[in-house]
PDB file of N, CA, C, O and CB in Angstrom:
ATOM      1  N   MET A   1      79.943  78.540  81.302  1.00  0.00           N
ATOM      2  CA  MET A   1      79.463  77.265  80.834  1.00  0.00           C
ATOM      3  C   MET A   1      80.661  76.338  80.631  1.00  0.00           C
ATOM      4  O   MET A   1      81.687  76.741  80.081  1.00  0.00           O
ATOM      5  CB  MET A   1      78.644  77.425  79.528  1.00  0.00           C
ATOM      6  N   LYS A   2      80.515  75.096  81.082  1.00  0.00           N
ATOM      7  CA  LYS A   2      81.607  74.141  80.943  1.00  0.00           C
ATOM      8  C   LYS A   2      81.825  73.792  79.471  1.00  0.00           C
ATOM      9  O   LYS A   2      80.895  73.816  78.665  1.00  0.00           O
ATOM     10  CB  LYS A   2      81.319  72.868  81.760  1.00  0.00           C
ATOM     11  N   LYS A   3      83.060  73.471  79.149  1.00  0.00           N
ATOM     12  CA  LYS A   3      83.413  73.142  77.768  1.00  0.00           C
ATOM     13  C   LYS A   3      82.686  71.889  77.282  1.00  0.00           C
ATOM     14  O   LYS A   3      82.339  71.791  76.105  1.00  0.00           O
ATOM     15  CB  LYS A   3      84.921  72.948  77.644  1.00  0.00           C
ATOM     16  N   SER A   4      82.455  70.935  78.180  1.00  0.00           N
ATOM     17  CA  SER A   4      81.750  69.719  77.761  1.00  0.00           C
ATOM     18  C   SER A   4      80.299  70.030  77.384  1.00  0.00           C
ATOM     19  O   SER A   4      79.754  69.414  76.468  1.00  0.00           O
ATOM     20  CB  SER A   4      81.791  68.660  78.884  1.00  0.00           C
ATOM     21  N   TYR A   5      79.671  70.979  78.080  1.00  0.00           N
ATOM     22  CA  TYR A   5      78.313  71.389  77.732  1.00  0.00           C
ATOM     23  C   TYR A   5      78.303  72.131  76.397  1.00  0.00           C
ATOM     24  O   TYR A   5      77.395  71.955  75.585  1.00  0.00           O
ATOM     25  CB  TYR A   5      77.716  72.275  78.840  1.00  0.00           C
ATOM     26  N   LYS A   6      79.320  72.959  76.182  1.00  0.00           N
ATOM     27  CA  LYS A   6      79.424  73.667  74.906  1.00  0.00           C
ATOM     28  C   LYS A   6      79.602  72.685  73.755  1.00  0.00           C
ATOM     29  O   LYS A   6      78.997  72.849  72.696  1.00  0.00           O
ATOM     30  CB  LYS A   6      80.591  74.662  74.937  1.00  0.00           C
ATOM     31  N   ALA A   7      80.428  71.668  73.961  1.00  0.00           N
ATOM     32  CA  ALA A   7      80.644  70.663  72.919  1.00  0.00           C
ATOM     33  C   ALA A   7      79.344  69.930  72.605  1.00  0.00           C
ATOM     34  O   ALA A   7      79.052  69.661  71.440  1.00  0.00           O
ATOM     35  CB  ALA A   7      81.732  69.659  73.351  1.00  0.00           C
ATOM     36  N   LEU A   8      78.567  69.606  73.627  1.00  0.00           N
ATOM     37  CA  LEU A   8      77.281  68.949  73.419  1.00  0.00           C
ATOM     38  C   LEU A   8      76.325  69.856  72.650  1.00  0.00           C
ATOM     39  O   LEU A   8      75.620  69.401  71.749  1.00  0.00           O
ATOM     40  CB  LEU A   8      76.662  68.545  74.762  1.00  0.00           C
ATOM     41  N   LEU A   9      76.303  71.131  73.004  1.00  0.00           N
ATOM     42  CA  LEU A   9      75.453  72.093  72.307  1.00  0.00           C
ATOM     43  C   LEU A   9      75.895  72.261  70.856  1.00  0.00           C
ATOM     44  O   LEU A   9      75.051  72.300  69.960  1.00  0.00           O
ATOM     45  CB  LEU A   9      75.477  73.446  73.027  1.00  0.00           C
ATOM     46  N   TYR A  10      77.195  72.361  70.610  1.00  0.00           N
ATOM     47  CA  TYR A  10      77.708  72.466  69.245  1.00  0.00           C
ATOM     48  C   TYR A  10      77.359  71.231  68.427  1.00  0.00           C
ATOM     49  O   TYR A  10      77.022  71.349  67.249  1.00  0.00           O
ATOM     50  CB  TYR A  10      79.219  72.671  69.261  1.00  0.00           C
ATOM     51  N   ASN A  11      77.436  70.041  69.036  1.00  0.00           N
ATOM     52  CA  ASN A  11      77.055  68.816  68.336  1.00  0.00           C
ATOM     53  C   ASN A  11      75.590  68.865  67.918  1.00  0.00           C
ATOM     54  O   ASN A  11      75.244  68.493  66.797  1.00  0.00           O
ATOM     55  CB  ASN A  11      77.313  67.588  69.220  1.00  0.00           C
ATOM     56  N   PHE A  12      74.737  69.324  68.821  1.00  0.00           N
ATOM     57  CA  PHE A  12      73.317  69.427  68.487  1.00  0.00           C
ATOM     58  C   PHE A  12      73.082  70.455  67.387  1.00  0.00           C
ATOM     59  O   PHE A  12      72.329  70.199  66.447  1.00  0.00           O
ATOM     60  CB  PHE A  12      72.504  69.794  69.729  1.00  0.00           C
ATOM     61  N   LEU A  13      73.728  71.625  67.501  1.00  0.00           N
ATOM     62  CA  LEU A  13      73.537  72.678  66.502  1.00  0.00           C
ATOM     63  C   LEU A  13      74.131  72.307  65.149  1.00  0.00           C
ATOM     64  O   LEU A  13      73.702  72.831  64.121  1.00  0.00           O
ATOM     65  CB  LEU A  13      74.154  73.974  66.991  1.00  0.00           C
ATOM     66  N   GLY A  14      75.105  71.416  65.136  1.00  0.00           N
ATOM     67  CA  GLY A  14      75.650  70.932  63.870  1.00  0.00           C
ATOM     68  C   GLY A  14      74.822  69.809  63.274  1.00  0.00           C
ATOM     69  O   GLY A  14      74.775  69.650  62.054  1.00  0.00           O
ATOM     70  N   PHE A  15      74.168  69.027  64.126  1.00  0.00           N
ATOM     71  CA  PHE A  15      73.415  67.861  63.673  1.00  0.00           C
ATOM     72  C   PHE A  15      71.994  68.220  63.234  1.00  0.00           C
ATOM     73  O   PHE A  15      71.545  67.789  62.172  1.00  0.00           O
ATOM     74  CB  PHE A  15      73.362  66.822  64.776  1.00  0.00           C
ATOM     75  N   ALA A  16      71.291  69.001  64.041  1.00  0.00           N
ATOM     76  CA  ALA A  16      69.858  69.236  63.831  1.00  0.00           C
ATOM     77  C   ALA A  16      69.509  69.869  62.480  1.00  0.00           C
ATOM     78  O   ALA A  16      68.621  69.355  61.800  1.00  0.00           O
ATOM     79  CB  ALA A  16      69.340  70.113  64.922  1.00  0.00           C
ATOM     80  N   PRO A  17      70.162  70.955  62.058  1.00  0.00           N
ATOM     81  CA  PRO A  17      69.781  71.542  60.767  1.00  0.00           C
ATOM     82  C   PRO A  17      70.054  70.606  59.590  1.00  0.00           C
ATOM     83  O   PRO A  17      69.258  70.526  58.655  1.00  0.00           O
ATOM     84  CB  PRO A  17      70.523  72.847  60.555  1.00  0.00           C
ATOM     85  N   VAL A  18      71.174  69.907  59.642  1.00  0.00           N
ATOM     86  CA  VAL A  18      71.504  68.979  58.558  1.00  0.00           C
ATOM     87  C   VAL A  18      70.483  67.847  58.518  1.00  0.00           C
ATOM     88  O   VAL A  18      70.052  67.434  57.441  1.00  0.00           O
ATOM     89  CB  VAL A  18      72.936  68.412  58.734  1.00  0.00           C
ATOM     90  N   PHE A  19      70.097  67.345  59.689  1.00  0.00           N
ATOM     91  CA  PHE A  19      69.099  66.275  59.759  1.00  0.00           C
ATOM     92  C   PHE A  19      67.771  66.723  59.163  1.00  0.00           C
ATOM     93  O   PHE A  19      67.167  66.002  58.369  1.00  0.00           O
ATOM     94  CB  PHE A  19      68.898  65.827  61.208  1.00  0.00           C
ATOM     95  N   LEU A  20      67.316  67.917  59.549  1.00  0.00           N
ATOM     96  CA  LEU A  20      66.023  68.394  59.056  1.00  0.00           C
ATOM     97  C   LEU A  20      66.040  68.612  57.545  1.00  0.00           C
ATOM     98  O   LEU A  20      65.079  68.268  56.856  1.00  0.00           O
ATOM     99  CB  LEU A  20      65.637  69.690  59.762  1.00  0.00           C
ATOM    100  N   ILE A  21      67.118  69.179  57.034  1.00  0.00           N
ATOM    101  CA  ILE A  21      67.233  69.397  55.587  1.00  0.00           C
ATOM    102  C   ILE A  21      67.239  68.065  54.851  1.00  0.00           C
ATOM    103  O   ILE A  21      66.514  67.891  53.872  1.00  0.00           O
ATOM    104  CB  ILE A  21      68.510  70.196  55.253  1.00  0.00           C
ATOM    105  N   LEU A  22      68.055  67.127  55.320  1.00  0.00           N
ATOM    106  CA  LEU A  22      68.108  65.818  54.669  1.00  0.00           C
ATOM    107  C   LEU A  22      66.786  65.072  54.784  1.00  0.00           C
ATOM    108  O   LEU A  22      66.395  64.367  53.854  1.00  0.00           O
ATOM    109  CB  LEU A  22      69.223  64.980  55.269  1.00  0.00           C
ATOM    110  N   TYR A  23      66.101  65.212  55.895  1.00  0.00           N
ATOM    111  CA  TYR A  23      64.808  64.548  56.081  1.00  0.00           C
ATOM    112  C   TYR A  23      63.830  64.970  54.987  1.00  0.00           C
ATOM    113  O   TYR A  23      63.187  64.128  54.359  1.00  0.00           O
ATOM    114  CB  TYR A  23      64.225  64.874  57.476  1.00  0.00           C
ATOM    115  N   TYR A  24      63.723  66.273  54.764  1.00  0.00           N
ATOM    116  CA  TYR A  24      62.784  66.753  53.759  1.00  0.00           C
ATOM    117  C   TYR A  24      63.264  66.469  52.341  1.00  0.00           C
ATOM    118  O   TYR A  24      62.442  66.218  51.460  1.00  0.00           O
ATOM    119  CB  TYR A  24      62.554  68.236  53.934  1.00  0.00           C
ATOM    120  N   VAL A  25      64.565  66.503  52.099  1.00  0.00           N
ATOM    121  CA  VAL A  25      65.090  66.161  50.770  1.00  0.00           C
ATOM    122  C   VAL A  25      64.821  64.692  50.461  1.00  0.00           C
ATOM    123  O   VAL A  25      64.377  64.360  49.362  1.00  0.00           O
ATOM    124  CB  VAL A  25      66.607  66.458  50.685  1.00  0.00           C
ATOM    125  N   ILE A  26      65.087  63.818  51.417  1.00  0.00           N
ATOM    126  CA  ILE A  26      64.845  62.388  51.215  1.00  0.00           C
ATOM    127  C   ILE A  26      63.350  62.116  51.058  1.00  0.00           C
ATOM    128  O   ILE A  26      62.951  61.281  50.246  1.00  0.00           O
ATOM    129  CB  ILE A  26      65.417  61.568  52.394  1.00  0.00           C
ATOM    130  N   LEU A  27      62.543  62.804  51.816  1.00  0.00           N
ATOM    131  CA  LEU A  27      61.093  62.624  51.737  1.00  0.00           C
ATOM    132  C   LEU A  27      60.559  63.030  50.363  1.00  0.00           C
ATOM    133  O   LEU A  27      59.689  62.355  49.813  1.00  0.00           O
ATOM    134  CB  LEU A  27      60.395  63.439  52.834  1.00  0.00           C
ATOM    135  N   GLU A  28      61.072  64.124  49.810  1.00  0.00           N
ATOM    136  CA  GLU A  28      60.570  64.641  48.541  1.00  0.00           C
ATOM    137  C   GLU A  28      61.147  63.939  47.316  1.00  0.00           C
ATOM    138  O   GLU A  28      60.432  63.728  46.336  1.00  0.00           O
ATOM    139  CB  GLU A  28      60.860  66.100  48.451  1.00  0.00           C
ATOM    140  N   PHE A  29      62.434  63.573  47.355  1.00  0.00           N
ATOM    141  CA  PHE A  29      63.107  63.131  46.140  1.00  0.00           C
ATOM    142  C   PHE A  29      63.428  61.647  46.081  1.00  0.00           C
ATOM    143  O   PHE A  29      64.055  61.201  45.119  1.00  0.00           O
ATOM    144  CB  PHE A  29      64.351  63.886  45.980  1.00  0.00           C
ATOM    145  N   THR A  30      63.026  60.877  47.063  1.00  0.00           N
ATOM    146  CA  THR A  30      63.220  59.428  47.005  1.00  0.00           C
ATOM    147  C   THR A  30      61.876  58.747  47.199  1.00  0.00           C
ATOM    148  O   THR A  30      60.889  59.382  47.569  1.00  0.00           O
ATOM    149  CB  THR A  30      64.245  58.949  48.078  1.00  0.00           C
ATOM    150  N   GLY A  31      61.853  57.472  46.950  1.00  0.00           N
ATOM    151  CA  GLY A  31      60.621  56.718  47.115  1.00  0.00           C
ATOM    152  C   GLY A  31      60.498  56.082  48.485  1.00  0.00           C
ATOM    153  O   GLY A  31      59.645  55.219  48.695  1.00  0.00           O
ATOM    154  N   LEU A  32      61.341  56.497  49.422  1.00  0.00           N
ATOM    155  CA  LEU A  32      61.301  55.897  50.749  1.00  0.00           C
ATOM    156  C   LEU A  32      60.054  56.346  51.506  1.00  0.00           C
ATOM    157  O   LEU A  32      59.606  57.486  51.382  1.00  0.00           O
ATOM    158  CB  LEU A  32      62.563  56.259  51.541  1.00  0.00           C
ATOM    159  N   ILE A  33      59.507  55.418  52.292  1.00  0.00           N
ATOM    160  CA  ILE A  33      58.329  55.736  53.099  1.00  0.00           C
ATOM    161  C   ILE A  33      58.512  55.166  54.498  1.00  0.00           C
ATOM    162  O   ILE A  33      59.366  54.311  54.731  1.00  0.00           O
ATOM    163  CB  ILE A  33      57.033  55.177  52.443  1.00  0.00           C
ATOM    164  N   GLY A  34      57.705  55.651  55.413  1.00  0.00           N
ATOM    165  CA  GLY A  34      57.693  55.112  56.766  1.00  0.00           C
ATOM    166  C   GLY A  34      58.952  55.424  57.546  1.00  0.00           C
ATOM    167  O   GLY A  34      59.474  56.538  57.499  1.00  0.00           O
ATOM    168  N   LEU A  35      59.428  54.425  58.262  1.00  0.00           N
ATOM    169  CA  LEU A  35      60.577  54.583  59.152  1.00  0.00           C
ATOM    170  C   LEU A  35      61.892  54.763  58.397  1.00  0.00           C
ATOM    171  O   LEU A  35      62.876  55.221  58.977  1.00  0.00           O
ATOM    172  CB  LEU A  35      60.682  53.387  60.066  1.00  0.00           C
ATOM    173  N   TRP A  36      61.923  54.412  57.122  1.00  0.00           N
ATOM    174  CA  TRP A  36      63.165  54.502  56.355  1.00  0.00           C
ATOM    175  C   TRP A  36      63.625  55.942  56.143  1.00  0.00           C
ATOM    176  O   TRP A  36      64.826  56.190  56.029  1.00  0.00           O
ATOM    177  CB  TRP A  36      62.990  53.826  55.017  1.00  0.00           C
ATOM    178  N   VAL A  37      62.708  56.880  56.089  1.00  0.00           N
ATOM    179  CA  VAL A  37      63.083  58.286  55.868  1.00  0.00           C
ATOM    180  C   VAL A  37      63.910  58.826  57.033  1.00  0.00           C
ATOM    181  O   VAL A  37      65.010  59.321  56.786  1.00  0.00           O
ATOM    182  CB  VAL A  37      61.825  59.153  55.673  1.00  0.00           C
ATOM    183  N   PRO A  38      63.452  58.764  58.291  1.00  0.00           N
ATOM    184  CA  PRO A  38      64.286  59.283  59.380  1.00  0.00           C
ATOM    185  C   PRO A  38      65.543  58.454  59.632  1.00  0.00           C
ATOM    186  O   PRO A  38      66.575  59.001  60.023  1.00  0.00           O
ATOM    187  CB  PRO A  38      63.479  59.349  60.645  1.00  0.00           C
ATOM    188  N   VAL A  39      65.468  57.145  59.413  1.00  0.00           N
ATOM    189  CA  VAL A  39      66.654  56.307  59.618  1.00  0.00           C
ATOM    190  C   VAL A  39      67.735  56.665  58.610  1.00  0.00           C
ATOM    191  O   VAL A  39      68.904  56.797  58.973  1.00  0.00           O
ATOM    192  CB  VAL A  39      66.293  54.811  59.504  1.00  0.00           C
ATOM    193  N   THR A  40      67.355  56.822  57.351  1.00  0.00           N
ATOM    194  CA  THR A  40      68.321  57.191  56.314  1.00  0.00           C
ATOM    195  C   THR A  40      68.907  58.569  56.574  1.00  0.00           C
ATOM    196  O   THR A  40      70.118  58.758  56.455  1.00  0.00           O
ATOM    197  CB  THR A  40      67.664  57.157  54.936  1.00  0.00           C
ATOM    198  N   SER A  41      68.068  59.531  56.926  1.00  0.00           N
ATOM    199  CA  SER A  41      68.587  60.875  57.193  1.00  0.00           C
ATOM    200  C   SER A  41      69.466  60.890  58.440  1.00  0.00           C
ATOM    201  O   SER A  41      70.433  61.651  58.493  1.00  0.00           O
ATOM    202  CB  SER A  41      67.431  61.870  57.355  1.00  0.00           C
ATOM    203  N   PHE A  42      69.156  60.069  59.445  1.00  0.00           N
ATOM    204  CA  PHE A  42      69.998  59.974  60.638  1.00  0.00           C
ATOM    205  C   PHE A  42      71.379  59.423  60.296  1.00  0.00           C
ATOM    206  O   PHE A  42      72.391  59.969  60.737  1.00  0.00           O
ATOM    207  CB  PHE A  42      69.327  59.090  61.694  1.00  0.00           C
ATOM    208  N   VAL A  43      71.428  58.358  59.523  1.00  0.00           N
ATOM    209  CA  VAL A  43      72.711  57.735  59.178  1.00  0.00           C
ATOM    210  C   VAL A  43      73.565  58.683  58.347  1.00  0.00           C
ATOM    211  O   VAL A  43      74.755  58.842  58.620  1.00  0.00           O
ATOM    212  CB  VAL A  43      72.487  56.418  58.413  1.00  0.00           C
ATOM    213  N   VAL A  44      72.981  59.309  57.345  1.00  0.00           N
ATOM    214  CA  VAL A  44      73.741  60.231  56.494  1.00  0.00           C
ATOM    215  C   VAL A  44      74.192  61.447  57.295  1.00  0.00           C
ATOM    216  O   VAL A  44      75.325  61.900  57.134  1.00  0.00           O
ATOM    217  CB  VAL A  44      72.895  60.676  55.281  1.00  0.00           C
ATOM    218  N   THR A  45      73.338  61.979  58.145  1.00  0.00           N
ATOM    219  CA  THR A  45      73.702  63.134  58.967  1.00  0.00           C
ATOM    220  C   THR A  45      74.802  62.789  59.952  1.00  0.00           C
ATOM    221  O   THR A  45      75.692  63.605  60.193  1.00  0.00           O
ATOM    222  CB  THR A  45      72.486  63.660  59.714  1.00  0.00           C
ATOM    223  N   THR A  46      74.758  61.596  60.526  1.00  0.00           N
ATOM    224  CA  THR A  46      75.813  61.165  61.443  1.00  0.00           C
ATOM    225  C   THR A  46      77.161  61.136  60.742  1.00  0.00           C
ATOM    226  O   THR A  46      78.184  61.450  61.350  1.00  0.00           O
ATOM    227  CB  THR A  46      75.491  59.786  62.022  1.00  0.00           C
ATOM    228  N   ILE A  47      77.169  60.765  59.480  1.00  0.00           N
ATOM    229  CA  ILE A  47      78.424  60.692  58.728  1.00  0.00           C
ATOM    230  C   ILE A  47      78.933  62.082  58.352  1.00  0.00           C
ATOM    231  O   ILE A  47      80.128  62.349  58.476  1.00  0.00           O
ATOM    232  CB  ILE A  47      78.237  59.847  57.466  1.00  0.00           C
ATOM    233  N   ILE A  48      78.041  62.980  57.892  1.00  0.00           N
ATOM    234  CA  ILE A  48      78.525  64.245  57.332  1.00  0.00           C
ATOM    235  C   ILE A  48      78.512  65.428  58.292  1.00  0.00           C
ATOM    236  O   ILE A  48      79.069  66.474  57.956  1.00  0.00           O
ATOM    237  CB  ILE A  48      77.713  64.590  56.151  1.00  0.00           C
ATOM    238  N   SER A  49      77.908  65.316  59.461  1.00  0.00           N
ATOM    239  CA  SER A  49      77.881  66.463  60.378  1.00  0.00           C
ATOM    240  C   SER A  49      79.194  66.562  61.161  1.00  0.00           C
ATOM    241  O   SER A  49      79.856  65.550  61.386  1.00  0.00           O
ATOM    242  CB  SER A  49      76.685  66.347  61.354  1.00  0.00           C
ATOM    243  N   PRO A  50      79.572  67.774  61.576  1.00  0.00           N
ATOM    244  CA  PRO A  50      80.805  67.929  62.355  1.00  0.00           C
ATOM    245  C   PRO A  50      80.663  67.335  63.752  1.00  0.00           C
ATOM    246  O   PRO A  50      79.579  67.335  64.336  1.00  0.00           O
ATOM    247  CB  PRO A  50      81.186  69.406  62.455  1.00  0.00           C
ATOM    248  N   LYS A  51      81.774  66.831  64.274  1.00  0.00           N
ATOM    249  CA  LYS A  51      81.796  66.252  65.616  1.00  0.00           C
ATOM    250  C   LYS A  51      82.649  67.128  66.521  1.00  0.00           C
ATOM    251  O   LYS A  51      83.769  67.489  66.159  1.00  0.00           O
ATOM    252  CB  LYS A  51      82.337  64.793  65.590  1.00  0.00           C
ATOM    253  N   PHE A  52      82.134  67.470  67.681  1.00  0.00           N
ATOM    254  CA  PHE A  52      82.841  68.293  68.653  1.00  0.00           C
ATOM    255  C   PHE A  52      83.114  67.458  69.893  1.00  0.00           C
ATOM    256  O   PHE A  52      82.301  66.624  70.292  1.00  0.00           O
ATOM    257  CB  PHE A  52      82.027  69.569  69.010  1.00  0.00           C
ATOM    258  N   GLN A  53      84.284  67.699  70.498  1.00  0.00           N
ATOM    259  CA  GLN A  53      84.643  66.955  71.701  1.00  0.00           C
ATOM    260  C   GLN A  53      85.453  67.855  72.621  1.00  0.00           C
ATOM    261  O   GLN A  53      86.360  68.560  72.179  1.00  0.00           O
ATOM    262  CB  GLN A  53      85.439  65.672  71.347  1.00  0.00           C
ATOM    263  N   ALA A  54      85.116  67.823  73.907  1.00  0.00           N
ATOM    264  CA  ALA A  54      85.862  68.561  74.921  1.00  0.00           C
ATOM    265  C   ALA A  54      86.872  67.614  75.554  1.00  0.00           C
ATOM    266  O   ALA A  54      86.507  66.540  76.034  1.00  0.00           O
ATOM    267  CB  ALA A  54      84.908  69.171  76.002  1.00  0.00           C
ATOM    268  N   VAL A  55      88.147  68.013  75.552  1.00  0.00           N
ATOM    269  CA  VAL A  55      89.209  67.178  76.122  1.00  0.00           C
ATOM    270  C   VAL A  55      90.125  68.034  76.985  1.00  0.00           C
ATOM    271  O   VAL A  55      90.227  69.246  76.797  1.00  0.00           O
ATOM    272  CB  VAL A  55      90.021  66.471  75.004  1.00  0.00           C
ATOM    273  N   LYS A  56      90.783  67.386  77.925  1.00  0.00           N
ATOM    274  CA  LYS A  56      91.820  68.067  78.702  1.00  0.00           C
ATOM    275  C   LYS A  56      93.111  67.956  77.916  1.00  0.00           C
ATOM    276  O   LYS A  56      93.591  66.858  77.636  1.00  0.00           O
ATOM    277  CB  LYS A  56      91.973  67.453  80.148  1.00  0.00           C
ATOM    278  N   TYR A  57      93.672  69.115  77.561  1.00  0.00           N
ATOM    279  CA  TYR A  57      94.874  69.153  76.743  1.00  0.00           C
ATOM    280  C   TYR A  57      95.836  70.154  77.360  1.00  0.00           C
ATOM    281  O   TYR A  57      95.530  71.343  77.460  1.00  0.00           O
ATOM    282  CB  TYR A  57      94.546  69.523  75.265  1.00  0.00           C
ATOM    283  N   MET A  58      96.982  69.675  77.766  1.00  0.00           N
ATOM    284  CA  MET A  58      98.025  70.503  78.369  1.00  0.00           C
ATOM    285  C   MET A  58      97.490  71.267  79.585  1.00  0.00           C
ATOM    286  O   MET A  58      97.775  72.453  79.751  1.00  0.00           O
ATOM    287  CB  MET A  58      98.588  71.486  77.333  1.00  0.00           C
ATOM    288  N   GLY A  59      96.723  70.590  80.422  1.00  0.00           N
ATOM    289  CA  GLY A  59      96.267  71.174  81.673  1.00  0.00           C
ATOM    290  C   GLY A  59      95.005  72.003  81.612  1.00  0.00           C
ATOM    291  O   GLY A  59      94.529  72.460  82.652  1.00  0.00           O
ATOM    292  N   GLU A  60      94.442  72.217  80.431  1.00  0.00           N
ATOM    293  CA  GLU A  60      93.199  72.970  80.338  1.00  0.00           C
ATOM    294  C   GLU A  60      92.229  72.254  79.404  1.00  0.00           C
ATOM    295  O   GLU A  60      92.631  71.482  78.533  1.00  0.00           O
ATOM    296  CB  GLU A  60      93.466  74.410  79.845  1.00  0.00           C
ATOM    297  N   GLU A  61      90.957  72.526  79.605  1.00  0.00           N
ATOM    298  CA  GLU A  61      89.935  71.883  78.797  1.00  0.00           C
ATOM    299  C   GLU A  61      89.722  72.685  77.513  1.00  0.00           C
ATOM    300  O   GLU A  61      89.539  73.901  77.551  1.00  0.00           O
ATOM    301  CB  GLU A  61      88.610  71.748  79.589  1.00  0.00           C
ATOM    302  N   LYS A  62      89.750  71.982  76.373  1.00  0.00           N
ATOM    303  CA  LYS A  62      89.577  72.626  75.074  1.00  0.00           C
ATOM    304  C   LYS A  62      88.549  71.855  74.266  1.00  0.00           C
ATOM    305  O   LYS A  62      88.291  70.677  74.514  1.00  0.00           O
ATOM    306  CB  LYS A  62      90.921  72.712  74.310  1.00  0.00           C
ATOM    307  N   ILE A  63      87.966  72.546  73.291  1.00  0.00           N
ATOM    308  CA  ILE A  63      86.996  71.917  72.397  1.00  0.00           C
ATOM    309  C   ILE A  63      87.657  71.737  71.036  1.00  0.00           C
ATOM    310  O   ILE A  63      88.225  72.675  70.476  1.00  0.00           O
ATOM    311  CB  ILE A  63      85.682  72.770  72.281  1.00  0.00           C
ATOM    312  N   PHE A  64      87.573  70.518  70.516  1.00  0.00           N
ATOM    313  CA  PHE A  64      88.118  70.203  69.205  1.00  0.00           C
ATOM    314  C   PHE A  64      86.994  69.747  68.284  1.00  0.00           C
ATOM    315  O   PHE A  64      86.007  69.157  68.724  1.00  0.00           O
ATOM    316  CB  PHE A  64      89.215  69.119  69.310  1.00  0.00           C
ATOM    317  N   MET A  65      87.168  70.037  66.980  1.00  0.00           N
ATOM    318  CA  MET A  65      86.174  69.677  65.988  1.00  0.00           C
ATOM    319  C   MET A  65      86.818  68.823  64.907  1.00  0.00           C
ATOM    320  O   MET A  65      87.931  69.088  64.452  1.00  0.00           O
ATOM    321  CB  MET A  65      85.529  70.933  65.378  1.00  0.00           C
ATOM    322  N   ARG A  66      86.084  67.791  64.511  1.00  0.00           N
ATOM    323  CA  ARG A  66      86.503  66.955  63.392  1.00  0.00           C
ATOM    324  C   ARG A  66      85.329  66.917  62.428  1.00  0.00           C
ATOM    325  O   ARG A  66      84.179  66.763  62.837  1.00  0.00           O
ATOM    326  CB  ARG A  66      86.930  65.500  63.858  1.00  0.00           C
ATOM    327  N   TRP A  67      85.639  67.062  61.121  1.00  0.00           N
ATOM    328  CA  TRP A  67      84.591  67.078  60.121  1.00  0.00           C
ATOM    329  C   TRP A  67      85.090  66.369  58.889  1.00  0.00           C
ATOM    330  O   TRP A  67      86.285  66.383  58.593  1.00  0.00           O
ATOM    331  CB  TRP A  67      84.150  68.514  59.790  1.00  0.00           C
ATOM    332  N   LEU A  68      84.181  65.753  58.176  1.00  0.00           N
ATOM    333  CA  LEU A  68      84.516  65.003  56.976  1.00  0.00           C
ATOM    334  C   LEU A  68      85.142  65.896  55.905  1.00  0.00           C
ATOM    335  O   LEU A  68      85.999  65.439  55.149  1.00  0.00           O
ATOM    336  CB  LEU A  68      83.276  64.323  56.426  1.00  0.00           C
ATOM    337  N   PHE A  69      84.728  67.152  55.831  1.00  0.00           N
ATOM    338  CA  PHE A  69      85.161  68.053  54.773  1.00  0.00           C
ATOM    339  C   PHE A  69      86.383  68.893  55.136  1.00  0.00           C
ATOM    340  O   PHE A  69      86.844  69.687  54.316  1.00  0.00           O
ATOM    341  CB  PHE A  69      84.037  68.955  54.403  1.00  0.00           C
ATOM    342  N   ILE A  70      86.909  68.737  56.337  1.00  0.00           N
ATOM    343  CA  ILE A  70      88.106  69.458  56.771  1.00  0.00           C
ATOM    344  C   ILE A  70      89.151  68.432  57.170  1.00  0.00           C
ATOM    345  O   ILE A  70      88.863  67.490  57.908  1.00  0.00           O
ATOM    346  CB  ILE A  70      87.794  70.436  57.955  1.00  0.00           C
ATOM    347  N   LYS A  71      90.362  68.622  56.679  1.00  0.00           N
ATOM    348  CA  LYS A  71      91.435  67.688  56.989  1.00  0.00           C
ATOM    349  C   LYS A  71      91.931  67.921  58.416  1.00  0.00           C
ATOM    350  O   LYS A  71      92.239  69.050  58.796  1.00  0.00           O
ATOM    351  CB  LYS A  71      92.595  67.835  55.978  1.00  0.00           C
ATOM    352  N   GLY A  72      92.003  66.859  59.192  1.00  0.00           N
ATOM    353  CA  GLY A  72      92.549  66.944  60.539  1.00  0.00           C
ATOM    354  C   GLY A  72      91.535  67.396  61.575  1.00  0.00           C
ATOM    355  O   GLY A  72      90.330  67.442  61.329  1.00  0.00           O
ATOM    356  N   VAL A  73      92.068  67.727  62.743  1.00  0.00           N
ATOM    357  CA  VAL A  73      91.261  68.163  63.883  1.00  0.00           C
ATOM    358  C   VAL A  73      91.574  69.632  64.141  1.00  0.00           C
ATOM    359  O   VAL A  73      92.739  70.028  64.175  1.00  0.00           O
ATOM    360  CB  VAL A  73      91.543  67.288  65.161  1.00  0.00           C
ATOM    361  N   LYS A  74      90.536  70.434  64.324  1.00  0.00           N
ATOM    362  CA  LYS A  74      90.704  71.872  64.560  1.00  0.00           C
ATOM    363  C   LYS A  74      90.232  72.221  65.966  1.00  0.00           C
ATOM    364  O   LYS A  74      89.264  71.651  66.469  1.00  0.00           O
ATOM    365  CB  LYS A  74      89.926  72.702  63.505  1.00  0.00           C
ATOM    366  N   GLU A  75      90.927  73.164  66.589  1.00  0.00           N
ATOM    367  CA  GLU A  75      90.502  73.652  67.899  1.00  0.00           C
ATOM    368  C   GLU A  75      89.463  74.746  67.715  1.00  0.00           C
ATOM    369  O   GLU A  75      89.627  75.633  66.877  1.00  0.00           O
ATOM    370  CB  GLU A  75      91.710  74.177  68.719  1.00  0.00           C
ATOM    371  N   VAL A  76      88.395  74.680  68.498  1.00  0.00           N
ATOM    372  CA  VAL A  76      87.351  75.701  68.480  1.00  0.00           C
ATOM    373  C   VAL A  76      87.686  76.706  69.564  1.00  0.00           C
ATOM    374  O   VAL A  76      87.837  76.329  70.726  1.00  0.00           O
ATOM    375  CB  VAL A  76      85.921  75.082  68.695  1.00  0.00           C
ATOM    376  N   LYS A  77      87.805  77.961  69.214  1.00  0.00           N
ATOM    377  CA  LYS A  77      88.190  79.004  70.179  1.00  0.00           C
ATOM    378  C   LYS A  77      87.011  79.472  70.980  1.00  0.00           C
ATOM    379  O   LYS A  77      87.153  80.345  71.837  1.00  0.00           O
ATOM    380  CB  LYS A  77      88.822  80.187  69.472  1.00  0.00           C
TER     381      LYS A  77
END
């Protein structure tokens, strides 16, 4: 599997669970209704979920991760 496909899959696997959890938390514990619930959970999830990117580095393709709760950029092995 290409590294760019893996990065896309990792982005989805990092985003989807956080989005679903936040969706139900916002739905239950706030007074938001209608379209505001998914929009709010999308914005918050976009900010706090990890971001993965496949780049060519020193002649080979590698996957790097950046996250709000980790300082700097880490390589995913």
